DRENKOLSE-383992 format. One record per atom (N, C-alpha, C): x, y, z; residue in three letters. Coordinates in steps of 0.05 Angstrom, whole numbers, plus 5000, padded with zeros to 4 digits. Layout:
XYZala/...
//
This chain:
501749765000met/500050004999met/501850255000met/500750464988val/502250714987val/502750825015val/500850785033asn/501250895060asn/503650775074asn/504550545066asp/506850415077asp/509450515065asp/509350675045ala/511750775031ala/513150985049ala/515651045044pro/517051245059pro/515551515059pro/515851655081ser/514251905083ser/514652105061ser/517252125052asn/517752315030asn/516352235005asn/516051974999thr/514651874975thr/511751934978thr/510651885000val/507751945005val/507252245002val/509052415013ala/508752695011ala/508852784982ala/510652674967met/510952754939met/508552674922met/507452424928ile/505052334914ile/502752514921ile/502452594947asn/500252774955asn/500653044941asn/503053124938leu/503653384925leu/502753374895leu/503353144882gly/502653114855gly/499653104851gly/498252954869gln/495352934866gln/493953204872gln/495053364891ala/493953624896ala/494353804871ala/496653784858ala/497053944833ala/495153864811ala/494553594809leu/492553514789leu/489853634795leu/489053644820ala/486453734828ala/486054024821ala/488254184823arg/487954474816arg/488754534787arg/489354324771gly/489954364744gly/492854464737gly/494654434756asp/497454504752asp/498954254742asp/498654214715trp/499653964704trp/502653934705trp/504054144701ser/507054144701ser/508054064729ser/506854194749ala/507654134777ala/507053844783ala/504753744775ala/503953464780ala/505953284767ala/506553344742arg/508553164728arg/511253154742arg/512153384751ala/514753394764ala/514653234790ala/512453254805ala/512253104830ala/512252794825ala/510752704806phe/510552414801phe/513152314789phe/514452474773glu/517052384762glu/519252364784glu/518952534804thr/520752524827thr/520452264842thr/517852184846val/517351924859val/518551694843val/518151704817leu/519051484801leu/522151474801leu/523451694801arg/526451694802arg/527351574829arg/525951654850gln/526651554877gln/526351244878gln/524251144866glu/523650864866glu/525750704850glu/526550834827glu/528550704810glu/531250684824glu/531950874841thr/534550874853thr/534550774882thr/532250674890ala/531950584918ala/533750334923ala/535150334945val/536850104951val/535149874962val/533249934978ala/531449734989ala/529449644967ala/527849444974ala/525749354954ala/524049574945ala/523549584920lys/521949794908lys/519049774918lys/517650004921asp/514850004929asp/513250004904asp/512149764897ile/510649744872ile/508049914872ile/506849914897ala/504350074899ala/504850374894ala/506950474906ala/507650764902ala/508250814872ala/509750634860thr/510450664831thr/507950664814thr/506050484820ala/503550474805ala/502050724806ala/501750834831val/500251084835val/501651314821val/504251324823ala/505851544810ala/505551534780ala/505651284768leu/505251254739leu/502551334732leu/500551264747asp/497751334742asp/497551644741asp/498651774761gly/498552064762gly/500052194739gly/502352074733leu/504052184711leu/502552164684leu/501051944680gly/499451914656gly/497352124654gly/496052194676met/494052404676met/495352684670met/497552734683ala/498853004678ala/499853024649ala/501052814639ala/502052814612ala/499752834592ala/497352724598trp/495052744580trp/494253034577trp/494153174599trp/493353454598trp/495553624584trp/498053534585leu/500153684573leu/500553604544leu/498753434533asn/498753334506asn/501253184498asn/502353044518asp/504652864513asp/503552584511asp/502652514487ala/501252264483ala/503052024490ala/505552034481ala/507351804485ala/507651754514ala/508151964531thr/508551914559thr/506051834572thr/503751954565ala/501151884577ala/500551584573ala/500851494549ile/500051214543ile/502051024556ile/504751084553ser/506750914565ser/506350884596ser/505951114609ala/505651114638ala/503250964646ala/501050994632arg/498550854639arg/498750544634arg/500150474612glu/500450184607glu/502050064630glu/504050194639arg/505850094661arg/504150084687arg/502550294692ala/500850304716ala/498950064716ala/497750024692tyr/495849794688tyr/497049544696tyr/499549484687gln/500849234693gln/501449214723gln/502349424735leu/503049414764leu/500549384781leu/498349514773tyr/495849484789tyr/494949184787tyr/495149074763arg/494348794760arg/496148614777arg/498748674777ala/500748504792ala/500048504822ala/498848724832gln/498148754860gln/495348644866gln/493848564845gly/491148484849gly/489148714852gly/490148964845glu/488449204846glu/486849224820glu/484949034818thr/483449004792thr/481749254785thr/480549384806arg/478949614800arg/480649844790arg/482949884802ser/484750104791ser/485650034763ser/486249774758ala/487149704732ala/484949744711ala/482449684719ala/480149724701ala/479750024695ala/480050184715arg/479750474711arg/481850574691arg/484450484695val/486550564676val/485950464649val/484850224646ala/484150124620ala/482150304606ala/480150414622ala/478350604609ala/479750844598ala/481750944613trp/483151174604trp/484851104579trp/486050874579leu/487650784556leu/485950754531leu/483450664535ala/481550654512ala/481150924500ala/480751124517met/480351394507met/482851514495met/485151454507asp/487751544496asp/488251444469asp/488051174465thr/488751054439thr/486651144418thr/484251214426phe/482251304406phe/482751594400phe/482951774419his/483052054413his/485952144404his/487952014414phe/490652084406phe/491351964379phe/490551714375arg/491451564352arg/489251484332arg/486751514340gly/484651424322gly/484451124320gly/485650974339glu/485650684338glu/483350564353glu/481050564340tyr/478550484353tyr/478550184360tyr/479950014345ala/480049724351ala/481649674376ala/483849824379ile/485549794403ile/484049904427ile/482550124423ala/480950234445ala/478850034454ala/477549894436asn/475649684443asn/477049464458asn/479549404451gly/481049194465gly/481449274494gly/482149524499trp/482549614527trp/479949594543trp/477749674530ile/475149674543ile/474449384551ile/474949194534gln/474348914541gln/476148804563gln/478748884562his/480548814584his/479448924610his/478649174611gly/477649294635gly/475049144645gly/473249074627arg/470748944635arg/471348664646arg/473248524635arg/473848264645arg/474948274673arg/476348484680leu/477548514707leu/475548554728leu/473248664721val/471148734743val/468548584738val/468548384720glu/466048254714glu/464848104737glu/466548014756asn/465547854779asn/465448034804asn/465748294801ser/465748474825ser/463148634826ser/462548734850glu/460348914853glu/460749164834glu/458649264822pro/459049504804pro/460349734819pro/462349844806gly/463750074817gly/464050284796gly/465350504802val/465650724783val/467250634758val/468950424762glu/470550344739glu/468750234717glu/466550094724ser/464650004704ser/463350234689ser/462750444705gly/461450674692gly/463250814672gly/465850844680trp/467750974662trp/468350814637trp/468150544640leu/468450374617leu/466050404598leu/463650444610asp/461350494594asp/461650754578asp/462550964592val/462951224579val/464951204556val/467151064561ala/469251024541ala/468250874517ala/466750664522gln/465650514499gln/463550674484gln/462050834498ala/460051004485ala/461351204466ala/463551314475his/464951504458his/465951374433his/467051134435val/468051004411val/465750934392val/463550844403leu/461150764387leu/460051004373leu/459851234387met/458651474375met/460451604355met/463051624361trp/464851784343trp/465951614321trp/466551354326ala/467751194305ala/465651034289ala/463750914303asp/461750754290asp/459150904284asp/458851144295leu/456551314291leu/453951174301leu/454451004321asp/452150854333asp/451250994359asp/449551204355tyr/448751364378tyr/446651224395tyr/445151034384ala/443150894400ala/444650724420ala/446550574412ala/448150404431ala/449650584451ala/450750804441gly/452150994459gly/450351094480gly/447851164472gln/445851264492gln/445351064514gln/445050814507gln/444550614527gln/446750584547gln/449250584537leu/451550564555leu/451750814573leu/451251044562cys/451351294578cys/449251294600cys/446851194593ala/444651174613ala/445350984635ala/446850774629gln/447850594651gln/449750734668gln/451550904656ala/453451054672ala/452051254690ala/450051384680val/448551584696val/447251444720val/445951214715ala/444651064737ala/446750974758ala/448950874748leu/451050784768leu/452251024784leu/452551254769gly/453651484783gly/451751584804gly/449151564799lys/447151654820lys/447251464844lys/447451204838thr/447450994860thr/449851034877thr/452151084865leu/454651104880leu/455151394890leu/453451574883gly/453951854891gly/456351984878gly/456951894854asp/459352004839asp/458352204819asp/458352454825val/457352654807val/458952674780val/461552634782asp/463152644758asp/462252444737asp/461852194746leu/460951984728leu/458152034718leu/456452124736glu/453652184729glu/453552384707glu/454952614710met/454852824691met/456252754664met/458352594666ala/459652504641ala/457752334624ala/456352154639gly/454351984625gly/452052154615gly/451052344631leu/448752504624leu/449352664599leu/451752774596ser/452452924572ser/452452754547ser/453652514550gly/453652334527gly/450852244519gly/449252184540glu/446452104534glu/444852334520glu/445452574530gly/443952804517gly/444852834489gly/447352824483leu/448352844455leu/447052624437leu/446952384447ala/445752164432ala/442752214426ala/441352314446leu/438552364443leu/438052574422leu/439652794423val/439353014404val/439952904376val/442052754373asn/442752634347asn/440452464334asn/439052324352gln/436852164343gln/434152304340gln/434252574344gly/431752734340gly/430252804364gly/431052694388gln/429652754412gln/430953004424gln/430553234411val/432053474417val/431453584445val/428953604452gly/428253724478gly/429453564501gly/429053294501glu/430153124522glu/433253144522glu/434453144500gly/437353144498gly/438453414508gly/437353624500met/438353894508met/438053944538met/435853834550arg/435553864579arg/437853724594arg/438553484585arg/440753344597arg/443353484593arg/443753594569leu/446253734563leu/446553994579leu/444454144581asp/444554394597asp/445154334627asp/443954114637gln/444454044665gln/447353964669gln/448253784651ala/451053684654ala/453053914651ala/452554094632thr/454454314627thr/454554514649thr/452154574660leu/452154754683leu/453654634707leu/453254374711ala/454754244734ala/457754254728ala/458554224702ala/461354234696ala/462554514700ala/460954714695thr/462154984695thr/461755134722thr/460055024739asn/459655164765asn/461155044788asn/462754834782gly/464454704802gly/463354464815gly/460954364806asp/459854114818asp/461453874809asp/462653894784val/464253664774val/467153714781val/468453514794asn/471153534802asn/473153444781asn/472253244765asp/474053134745asp/474053324721asp/476353444715ile/476453654694ile/475853534667ile/476653284662asp/476153164636asp/473153124633asp/471753044654ala/468853004653ala/467553274647ala/468453484659ala/467453754655ala/467753834625ala/470153784615cys/470653854587cys/468853694568cys/468453434574thr/466853264557thr/463953364557thr/462953444580ala/460253544581ala/459853794563ala/461753974566cys/461554234550cys/461854174520cys/463553994513cys/463953944484cys/461553814472cys/460253624487cys/457853494477cys/455653694472cys/455353894489leu/453254094486leu/453854264461leu/456254334457ile/456954504434ile/456354354408ile/457054094406phe/456353934383phe/453353924378phe/451853894399ala/448953874396ala/447854134386ala/448954364396cys/448054624386cys/448654654357cys/450854554348glu/451554584319glu/449654414302glu/448954174312trp/447254004297trp/444454124295trp/443454254316thr/440854374316thr/440854664306thr/443254774301arg/443755044292arg/442655244312arg/443055164337asp/442255334359asp/444655514366asp/445255714349tyr/447655854352tyr/447656054376tyr/445356144383glu/445356314407glu/446056164432glu/444955924435arg/445655764458arg/448655694457arg/449655624434ala/452455544431ala/454255774439ala/453556024429ala/455156254436ala/455556294467ala/453356254480gln/453356294510gln/455356084523gln/455155834515trp/456755624527trp/459655634518trp/460055704492val/462855714483val/464455914499val/463256144503gln/464656354519gln/465356254547gln/463456114559arg/463956014587arg/466155794586arg/466055634565leu/468155424562leu/470855544558leu/470955764542arg/473555894537arg/474656004563arg/472956114580asp/473756224606asp/474955994623asp/473555764623leu/474555534638leu/477255434628leu/477555424601ala/480155334590ala/482355514599ala/481855784600thr/483855974609thr/484555924638thr/482455884654arg/482855844683arg/484455594688arg/483955384672trp/485355124677trp/487955124663trp/488755334650ser/491255344634ser/491555104616ser/489455054600his/489354824583his/489154914554his/491454944540pro/491455064513pro/489954894493pro/490054624496thr/488554454476thr/485554494478thr/484454514502leu/481654564505leu/481054834494leu/482855024498leu/482355294487leu/482355284457leu/484155134445ala/484155104416ala/481654964406ala/480754764421phe/478254634414phe/475854834414phe/475855014434cys/473855224436cys/474055404412cys/476555464404gln/476955644382gln/475655534357gln/475955264353val/474755144329val/471755184329val/470455144352his/467555174352his/466755474351his/468355634364tyr/467755924363tyr/468056014334tyr/469955914320ala/470255984292ala/467855914275ala/466555684282ser/464155604268ser/461955814271ser/461655914296leu/459856134301leu/460456374285leu/463056454283leu/463856684269leu/463256644238leu/463556404229ile/462856364200ile/459956404195ile/458256304212trp/455356354209trp/454756644212trp/456056784229arg/455457064233arg/456657244210arg/458257124192gly/459357274171gly/461957424178gly/463157354201glu/465657474209glu/467957284200glu/468357274174trp/470057074162trp/473057114168trp/473857364168ala/476757424174ala/477357334202ala/475657394221ala/476157304249ala/475957004251ala/474156874237ala/473856584238ala/476356454227ala/477456564205glu/479856444193glu/482256474212glu/482456694226ala/484656734245ala/484456524267ala/481956484278glu/481556294299glu/482256004290glu/481355934265leu/481855664256leu/484855614250leu/486155804239leu/489055764233leu/490555724259leu/490055884279val/491455854304val/490755594317val/488155524318ala/487255284331ala/488355024317ala/488155014291thr/489154774276thr/492054744279thr/493454974279ser/496354964282ser/497154844309ser/495754934330his/496254814356his/495454534358his/493054474349leu/492054194352leu/493753994336leu/494954084314ala/496753914299ala/499153804315ala/499853944337thr/502053864353thr/501153694377thr/498453644379thr/497453514403thr/497053214398thr/497353124373gln/496952844367gln/494152744373gln/492152914371gln/489452834376gln/487852874350gln/487752654333pro/486452684307pro/483552774306pro/482052704327ala/479252784327ala/479053094326ala/480653224342arg/480453504344arg/481753644320arg/483953534310val/485253644286val/483253624263val/482153394258ala/480253344236ala/477953544237ala/476853594261asp/474653774264asp/475354054255asp/477754144262gly/478554404253gly/479054424223gly/480254214212leu/480754214183leu/478254214166leu/476254064175val/473654054161val/472454324160val/472454464183arg/471254734184arg/472754934168arg/475454914168leu/476955094152leu/476455054122leu/476154794114ala/475554734086ala/472854854079ala/470854844096asp/468254964091asp/468555264087asp/470055394102leu/470455684100leu/471855734072leu/473755574065arg/475155624039arg/473155584016arg/471355404018cys/469255383997cys/467555633995cys/466755744017arg/465155984017arg/466756214005arg/469356224010gln/471056434000gln/471956393971gln/471256163959gly/472056103932gly/474956033929gly/476155963951arg/478955873951arg/479055563949arg/478155473925phe/477555193921phe/480055013922phe/482255103911ala/484754953912ala/485554903941ala/485355103958glu/486055073986glu/484254874001glu/481654893994ala/479754704005ala/480454413997ala/481154383971glu/481854113962glu/484354013976glu/486254193981ala/488654103995ala/488054024024ala/486154154037leu/485354074063leu/484053794063leu/482353754044phe/481053484042phe/483053274037phe/485053334020ala/487153144014ala/488753074040ala/489153274057arg/490453224082arg/488853044100arg/486153064098leu/484452894114leu/484252614104leu/485552554081glu/485652284070glu/487452104087glu/489052214105ser/490952064121ser/489351854137ser/490551604138pro/489251394154pro/488651474183pro/490151664194thr/489751754221thr/486851864225thr/485851984204phe/483352124206phe/481051944197phe/481551714186asn/479451554173asn/477051504192asn/477751424216ala/475551354235ala/474051584245ala/475151824241leu/473952064254leu/472952274234leu/473952264209ala/473052474190ala/472252364163ala/472252104160gly/471751984133gly/469152074121gly/466952044136asp/464352124126asp/464052424121asp/465252584139tyr/464952874135tyr/466752974113tyr/468852814106arg/470452884083arg/468852844057arg/467052644057leu/465352604033leu/463452844030leu/462352924053tyr/460353144052tyr/461853394044tyr/464153454055gly/465653694048gly/466353704019gly/467253474008arg/467853463979arg/465453513962arg/463053423972ala/460653473957ala/459953773957ala/460453903979val/460054203980val/461854333961val/464354243960leu/466354363942leu/465654313913leu/464654083907ala/463854013879ala/461454193871ala/459454223888leu/457154393880leu/457854673877leu/459754773894ala/460755053892ala/461955103866ala/463154893853gln/464354913827gln/462554823804gln/459954803810asp/457954713790asp/458454443779asp/459754263794glu/460153983787glu/457853823800glu/455453863787val/452953763800val/452953453803val/453653313783asp/453653013783asp/455452913806asp/457853033808thr/459752943829thr/458553013856thr/457253243859ala/456153313885ala/453953123892ala/452253043874val/450152853880val/451352583888val/453252483874asn/454452233880asn/455752223908asn/457252433914leu/458652443941leu/456552473963leu/454452633959thr/452452673979thr/451052413985thr/450352263964glu/448952013968glu/450751823982glu/453351813976arg/455251643991arg/455251724020arg/455251984026phe/455352074054phe/452851974068phe/450551994056leu/447951914068leu/447951604072leu/449051454053arg/449151164057arg/450951084080arg/453051244085ala/454951184105ala/453951264133ala/452051454134met/451051554159met/448551404168met/448551274191pro/446351104200pro/443751274200pro/441551134192thr/438951274190thr/438051384217thr/438951264239glu/438151364266glu/439351634272glu/441551704259asn/442951954264asn/441652184248asn/439252254257arg/437652434241arg/438952704236arg/439952824257leu/440953104253leu/443553114238leu/445152904239glu/447652914224glu/446952864194glu/444652744188arg/443852704160arg/442452944148arg/441653144164val/440253374154val/441853514133val/444453574139ala/446153714120ala/446353564094ala/446353304095gly/446553144070gly/443953184053gly/441653164066phe/439153194051phe/438953484040phe/439853664055glu/439853954047glu/441553994022glu/443953884023leu/445753914000leu/444753753976leu/443753513980leu/442653343959leu/440453493944leu/438653613960leu/436353763949leu/437453993931leu/439454133941gln/440454363925gln/441654273899gln/443154043900ala/444353943876ala/442253833856ala/440153693866gln/438053593849gln/436353823838gln/436154033853ala/434654273842ala/436154393818ala/438754383819arg/440254493796arg/439854313772arg/439454053777arg/438753873755arg/435953913745arg/434154033762gly/431354053755gly/429853793759gly/430953613776asp/429653353781asp/427653383804asp/425053423796gln/422953483815gln/422453253835gln/422453013825ala/422052783842ala/424252753863ala/426752773854ala/428952753873ala/428952973893ala/428253223885val/428153443903val/425953393924val/423553303915ala/421353243934ala/422053023954ala/423552823945ala/424352613963ala/426252713984ala/428252873976ala/430152983996ala/428853164014ala/426853324006leu/425453504024leu/423853344044leu/422653134036ala/421052964055ala/422852854076ala/425152764069glu/427152654088glu/428052874107glu/428553114096met/429453334113met/427353414133met/424853424125lys/422653494143lys/422453304165lys/422653044159thr/422552844181thr/424752884200thr/427252934191ala/429552954207ala/429453194227ala/428253414218val/428253654234val/425553704247val/423853504248ala/421153534258ala/421153654286ala/423053584303his/423053684331his/425153894336his/426154024315val/428054234318val/426654504312val/426554674331thr/424954924329thr/426755184326thr/429355154324thr/431055384322thr/430555534296thr/430655804296lys/430055954272lys/432055894249lys/434555864254pro/436455794232pro/435655534218pro/434755324234met/433955074221met/431355114206met/429455264218gln/426955314204gln/427455464178gln/429355654179ala/430055804154ala/431255614133ala/432955434141ala/434055234122ala/431855074110ala/429954984126leu/427654834115leu/425954994096leu/425555244103ser/423955414086ser/425455464059ser/427955494060phe/429655524035phe/429455284019phe/429655054031ala/429354794016ala/426554774004ala/424554854017glu/421754844007glu/421555043983glu/422955263985gly/422955453962gly/424155323937gly/426455193940leu/427655063917leu/425854843906leu/424554703923ala/422554493914ala/420354623899ala/419354843909ala/417154983895ala/418055083867ala/420455173865val/421555263839val/421555033819val/422554803828thr/422654563810thr/419854463803thr/417954523820ala/415154443815ala/413654663800ala/414954873792asn/413855093777asn/411555223793asn/412055273819asp/410155413837asp/411555663847asp/411555873831pro/413056123839pro/411956263864pro/409356253868gln/408256393891gln/409056263917gln/409055993918thr/410055853942thr/413055903945thr/414455893923ala/417355943925ala/417956213936ala/416456423926arg/416856693936arg/416456713966arg/414356593975arg/413756604005arg/415956464020arg/416856234010cys/418956084025cys/421556234026cys/422356344003phe/424856494002phe/424756744020phe/422456884019glu/422157114036glu/422457044065glu/421156824074asp/421356734102asp/424256664109asp/425556504091ala/428256424096ala/430156654100ala/429956844081ala/431657094083ala/431157244109ala/428657274116glu/427957424140glu/428957284165glu/428557014167trp/429356874191trp/432356864194trp/433756814172trp/436656814174trp/437757094181trp/436557294169ala/437557574175ala/437057634205ala/434757554216arg/434257614243arg/436157454262arg/436957214253ala/438857054269ala/441657144265ala/442157344248gly/444957454245gly/446557274228gly/445357144207ile/446756954190ile/446657064161ile/448557244154pro/448257404130pro/448757234103pro/450557044103phe/451256914078phe/448756754069phe/447456604086glu/445156444079glu/442856634072glu/442656854086ala/440457054080ala/440857164052ala/443357224045ala/443857324018ala/443257113997ala/443856874002arg/443156663982arg/440156643979arg/438656664001ala/435756653998ala/434756903983ala/435957133987arg/435157363972arg/435657333942arg/437857213934leu/438457173906leu/436356993893leu/435656773907glu/433556593897glu/430956733896glu/430356903916leu/427857063915leu/427857253891leu/430157373885ala/430357553862ala/429657403836ala/430557163834arg/429957003809arg/427056953806arg/425756893829val/422856833828val/421357093822val/422057313835leu/420757573830leu/421057653801leu/423257603789trp/423657673760trp/421757493743trp/421557243751ala/419957063736ala/416957133736ala/416057253759val/413157333761val/412757623752val/414857753742gly/414458023731gly/414958253750gly/415758203774asp/416258423793asp/419258503790asp/419858643769gln/422658703762gln/423958883782gln/422559093792glu/423759273810glu/424659133836glu/422758973847ala/423458823872ala/425658623867ala/425658493843ser/427758303836ser/430458443837ser/430658663824gln/433258803822gln/434158893850gln/432258973867arg/432959063893arg/434158833911arg/432858603909gln/433658373924gln/436358263914gln/436758263888ala/439258163876ala/441558343883ala/441058613882ala/443158803889ala/443958783919ala/441858743935lys/442458713964lys/444058453969lys/443458243955ala/444957993958ala/447858033949ala/448158173926ala/450858213915ala/452558383934ala/451358593945asp/452758753965asp/453758583988asp/451958403998glu/452758234021glu/455058044014glu/454857933990phe/456957743981phe/459557893978phe/459458133968ala/461858293965ala/463058363992ala/461358434012arg/462358504039arg/463558254052arg/462358024049leu/463357784062leu/466057684049leu/466357734023gly/468557624009gly/467857343999gly/465657323984ala/464757063974ala/464557083943ala/466857063929pro/466857113900pro/465056933884pro/464856673890pro/463056503874pro/460156593874pro/459156663897asp/456456753899asp/456157033889asp/458057203893leu/458057473882leu/457957453851leu/459457263839asn/459457243810asn/456657153800asn/455456973815arg/452756893807arg/450757113809arg/450957273831ala/449157503834ala/449557713812ala/452157763807ala/452857963786ala/451857863758ala/452157603752ala/451357503726ala/448257533723ala/446757483745phe/443857513744phe/443157803740phe/444557993754leu/444058273750leu/444558373722leu/446658253710arg/447358333682arg/445158233663arg/444157993669gln/442057893652gln/439558063654gln/438858163678met/436558343681met/437058603667met/439558713670glu/440158963657glu/440058943627glu/441058723617ser/440958683587ser/438158653577ser/436558503592ala/433758473583ala/432258743585ala/432758893605thr/431459163608thr/432459343587thr/435059343581ala/436159513560ala/434959453533ala/434659193527arg/433459113501arg/430659203500arg/429159173522lys/426359253523lys/426059543519lys/427859703530asn/427660003529asn/429160113506asn/430459943490gly/431960043467gly/434460183475gly/435560123499arg/437860253510arg/440160053511arg/442460123499thr/444659933499thr/447160053510thr/447260323515his/449760443525his/449860403556his/452260373566pro/452760333595pro/452060603609pro/451660583636pro/451160823652pro/453661003654pro/453161253660ala/455261453665ala/457061493641ala/456061423617asn/457561453592asn/460361313593asn/460561093607leu/463060953607leu/463560813580leu/466060823572thr/466760683547thr/466760383551thr/466660223530pro/466759933533pro/469359843548pro/471559973543arg/473959893557arg/473859963586arg/472660193592glu/472360273621glu/470460083635glu/468459983622val/466659783633val/468159523640val/469959443622glu/471659203627glu/473459243652glu/474759483653val/476459543675val/474759543701val/472559673701leu/470859703724leu/469859433734leu/469159253715arg/468258993722arg/470458833737arg/472958853728leu/475058703741leu/475758843767leu/475559103768leu/476059243794leu/474059153815leu/471559133807ala/469459043825ala/469758763835ala/471158603819his/471758323827his/474258303845his/475358533852gly/477558533871gly/480258513859gly/480458533832arg/483058523819arg/484858763825arg/487358733828ser/489258953831ser/489659083804ser/490859323804asn/491659453778asn/493359273762asn/495359143775gln/497158973760gln/495658743747gln/493758623763glu/492358393752glu/490558483729glu/489258713731ile/487658823708ile/489458863684ile/491758973688ser/493659013667ser/494258763652ser/494858543668his/495558283656his/493258163641his/490758183653glu/488458053642glu/487558193615glu/487758453614leu/486858603590leu/489058663572leu/491558583578val/493958633562val/494258933557val/494259073579leu/494659363578leu/496959423597leu/498159663594ser/500259743612ser/498859833638ser/500359823660val/499259913686val/498460203684val/500060363670arg/499460653668arg/496760693654arg/496260533633thr/493760563618thr/491460483636thr/491760263652val/489760183671val/489060403691val/491160533701glu/490860743720glu/489260983708glu/489861043682arg/488461253669arg/485461183667arg/484860933659his/482060863657his/480660883684his/481960793705ile/480760803731ile/480261093740ile/482161273734ser/481761553740ser/479361663725ser/479061583699asn/476761683684asn/474061573696asn/474261323704ile/471761203716ile/470961353740ile/472961403759tyr/472361553784tyr/471061823777tyr/472261953757ser/471262223750ser/468362213739ser/467662003723lys/465061993712lys/462861913732lys/463661753752ile/461661653771ile/461661823797ile/463562013799gly/463662193822gly/464862063846gly/466761883842ala/468161753865ala/470761893869ala/471461923895glu/474062053901glu/474961983929glu/477562033934gly/478661983961gly/479261693966gly/479961623991pro/480761343997pro/478561133992pro/476061223992ser/473861033988ser/472961013959ser/474561123941ala/473661133912ala/473460843901ala/475260673908arg/475260403897arg/472760253907arg/472160283933ala/469760163944ala/467260273931ala/467260533926ala/464960663914ala/464560563885ala/466860523871ala/466660423844ala/465560133844ala/466459973863thr/465459703865thr/462459703869thr/461459863888ala/458659883893ala/457059973869ala/458260163854phe/456960263830phe/456660043810phe/458759883807ala/458759663787ala/456659453794ala/456459393820ile/454559193829ile/451659293825ile/451259533833gln/448459653832gln/447559683803gln/449459743784arg/448659773755arg/449059513740arg/449459283755met/449659023743met/451959003723met/454159143728leu/456559123711leu/458558923721leu/458358853747ala/460458673759ala/459858383752ala/
//
């Protein structure tokens, strides 16, 4: 027993455990390593019990310091020493941690399952203890994240909750409750799931949960659920609280994980420059932590941002990076979905349909909310094909999946999908109403990119029913928003539609000359300027000298009344509003 060890060893172990409790990982590591050095150099018989406890503590400290090699090595040695002493419960507990280590650090779900079965065998003939509960939680994580089996994960987490209540172990109870809540939300039982998640997360953040890892798990599960339900307001509240906790615990990896999720909120809010900065810092840090689950999450989100920005080559490079076997168990299906988004953004409709259908086949039917994005994307791709039956089928699936989700962003997404279905069914009045609602709800929720997309679709419908003035107003507003966000692909689509309207109007009115008496060459220069080209790039594209381009730009400014530092921005706005961009 540790209590029989020399007093200095016991004191050092107590020092290390106190450091763990307050989150001082470096001090804890130093204390446990001191114990291990003392045991290695001891003249008398070594104290196996003290060594096991010190290795156990060192594994925990190294885990928080992102030293995967030390964490796993120390825990494997602790497991063996606990078993040698007949400390089967301690060995089973360490086996649960090793399952989580091998899964999250290395993506080795088969080895993680092996550790879980080792742990279960050790306690199968014992009275239920916390070790059984933590093995349930570990197995639930592997099932939910690797196998996408949330129903089985929910059952295991429910067992952990019940055991935690019976034993009076709040840490185990809340860890199980958060996993159970996430599984319920994923399966469409949003109200029940969110109640569990809010309870577990509050316990984690107000000090009721002593185990810091359990607290982190509860918070992370809630953020994932918020993203699935598109409950961005709730997510924003909890992300900020989690960032505060990460700072208080001096845990940079948790802070980077928070940055990834915070970046998602920024993307939805249209703050893309800030989102990009958060993602670049977070993925750079996470790449050094050897935790593929978290790295993959950041890379997928960065690739999504690159698609919105029209930086397709960079998005493709990120997806290629995710082809690594390390990420297969954790990002394989989302890589399919991301590539489908990239294909549709580049008008490769057949490829987008194929990849989306593969994503949906890979995603279990019980995982309703994770399938929503797939149905949504499939519907958009089939709408471009004009396949009314396929669009109607995707819409029906999407409606079923979100039946219990009441957040405005999700309702806006459903309304937008209904609008596309109405367009393919040649029902412009229904389409108009749906696109109006989608644009309004997204705008109220502070989600500008999606709102602008709805406005552009609304503009097309308004033009088709003969309301040309309203159509031009909506299209110009969408173009302005795309320009502000820095979304060239969508800006180009909006500008092309505006040009079509202008051309049709000009032909109808017998007017063919451009506004402000711009020459054809000045129109070419203005169009490229509005697309963000530099003077040098315009010069290269039009095969003109830079000085000639500068002269054309000066003439343009003079004709449209633009001057001062904001002249280029004013010229861009002029081009968009007159459908020249």
